[in-house]
C-alpha positions in Angstrom: 7.6 343.2 121.4 6.1 340.8 118.7 9.6 340.4 117.2 11.0 339.6 120.6 8.4 336.9 121.3 8.8 335.5 117.8 12.6 335.2 118.3 12.1 333.5 121.6 9.7 331.0 120.0 12.1 330.3 117.2 15.0 329.8 119.6 12.9 327.4 121.7 11.9 325.4 118.7 15.4 325.2 117.4 16.8 324.1 120.8 13.9 321.6 121.2 14.8 319.9 117.9 18.4 319.5 119.1 17.3 318.1 122.4 14.9 315.6 120.7 17.7 314.6 118.3 19.7 313.4 121.3 16.9 311.0 122.2 16.5 309.4 118.8 17.0 305.7 118.8 16.5 303.0 116.3 16.6 299.2 116.2 18.7 299.5 113.1 22.2 298.3 113.5 23.6 301.4 111.7 22.1 304.8 110.9 23.0 308.3 109.9 21.0 311.5 109.4 22.8 314.3 107.6 21.6 317.8 107.0 21.6 318.1 103.2 22.4 321.8 103.2 25.2 321.9 105.7 26.5 318.3 105.7 26.2 318.3 109.5 25.6 314.9 111.0 22.4 315.2 113.0 22.3 311.6 114.2 24.6 308.7 113.9 24.7 305.1 115.1 27.8 303.1 114.1 27.9 305.2 110.9 31.4 303.8 109.9 30.6 300.1 110.5 31.1 298.0 107.4 27.8 296.8 106.0 26.5 295.0 103.0 25.2 297.7 100.5 23.0 295.3 98.4 21.3 297.1 95.6 22.6 300.5 96.7 25.6 299.2 94.7 23.6 299.9 91.5 23.8 303.6 92.2 27.5 303.5 91.4 26.9 301.3 88.3 24.5 304.0 87.1 26.8 306.9 88.1 29.6 305.5 85.9 27.2 305.2 82.9 25.9 308.7 83.5 29.4 310.1 83.6 30.2 308.4 80.3 27.0 309.8 78.8 28.0 313.3 80.1 31.5 313.1 78.6 30.0 311.7 75.4 32.1 308.5 75.4 28.7 306.7 75.4 25.2 307.5 74.1 21.8 306.3 75.1 21.5 304.7 71.6 24.7 302.7 71.9 24.0 299.0 72.0 25.6 296.5 74.4 25.9 292.7 73.7 24.4 290.3 76.2 26.9 287.7 77.3 26.0 284.1 78.3 27.1 285.1 81.9 24.7 288.1 82.0 21.9 286.0 80.5 22.4 283.3 83.2 22.1 285.8 86.0 18.7 285.1 87.5 19.4 285.5 91.2 17.5 288.4 92.6 15.9 291.0 90.3 16.2 290.7 86.5 15.2 292.4 83.3 15.4 289.0 81.6 17.9 289.8 78.9 18.4 287.3 76.1 21.9 286.0 75.3 23.6 287.3 72.1 21.2 290.2 71.7 22.1 293.8 71.7 20.3 296.2 74.0 20.4 300.0 74.0 22.1 301.7 76.9 18.9 303.6 77.6 16.9 300.3 78.0 19.7 298.9 80.2 19.5 301.9 82.4 15.8 301.4 82.8 16.5 297.8 83.6 18.8 298.8 86.4 16.9 301.8 87.8 13.3 300.6 87.4 13.6 296.8 87.7 16.9 296.6 89.7 18.0 294.1 87.1 21.2 292.3 88.1 21.5 291.0 84.5 21.4 294.5 83.1 24.2 295.6 85.5 26.4 292.7 84.3 25.7 293.7 80.6 26.8 297.2 81.4 29.8 296.2 83.3 31.1 293.8 80.7 30.6 296.2 77.8 32.2 299.1 79.5 35.2 297.4 81.2 35.4 294.0 79.6 34.6 292.0 82.8 32.5 292.7 85.8 35.6 292.4 88.0 37.3 295.2 86.0 34.2 297.3 86.2 34.1 296.7 90.0 37.6 298.1 90.2 36.4 301.2 88.3 33.5 301.5 90.8 35.8 301.3 93.8 38.2 303.9 92.2 35.2 306.2 91.6 34.0 305.7 95.1 37.4 306.8 96.5 37.5 309.8 94.1 34.1 311.1 95.4 35.1 310.7 99.0 33.7 307.3 100.0 36.5 306.1 102.3 35.1 302.8 103.5 33.6 301.3 100.4 34.8 298.4 98.2 33.0 296.9 95.3 33.5 293.3 93.9 30.5 293.3 91.5 28.1 295.7 89.8 24.9 294.3 91.2 25.2 294.3 95.0 25.1 290.5 95.2 26.7 289.3 98.5 30.5 289.0 98.8 32.4 289.4 102.0 34.8 291.9 100.3 31.8 293.9 98.9 31.0 296.5 101.6 30.2 300.1 102.4 29.0 302.1 105.4 25.8 304.0 106.0 27.9 307.2 106.1 29.5 306.5 102.7 26.1 305.6 101.3 24.5 308.8 102.6 
């Protein structure tokens, strides 16, 4: 009898959460909630609408660096040269790199991950791909490879560009 009552309570709780999910609302323009275990979409609001990803872009910049560390084409002790362009980047967050200095990859990663440094992203992009534009193409290619269908990168930082976009579903 106890098992029967317990099963009924569990069933009621499960069904209640599904009912409540249908009443979720948000003032956000776009939203998505995905069950991490099953991949099932629990709630969505304009999940495929193109949106500006801002600093979420830096996740892809870091992913490319981590892959290069993993396949040993790059080490944390490698040093990247700071260009004049990266040094001049002061819009938004910065780790305040100095032109013509060399910075270890590990320190640049900290600059991106901890400080959200746009200048650090540019240093990484230019040293890996030659130009930030070429690196952005690598980012977009990697996005497609991992299943992001509605994402396009034009820079490594997330600075606004009308052709730089993603969706909440792709980001999730």
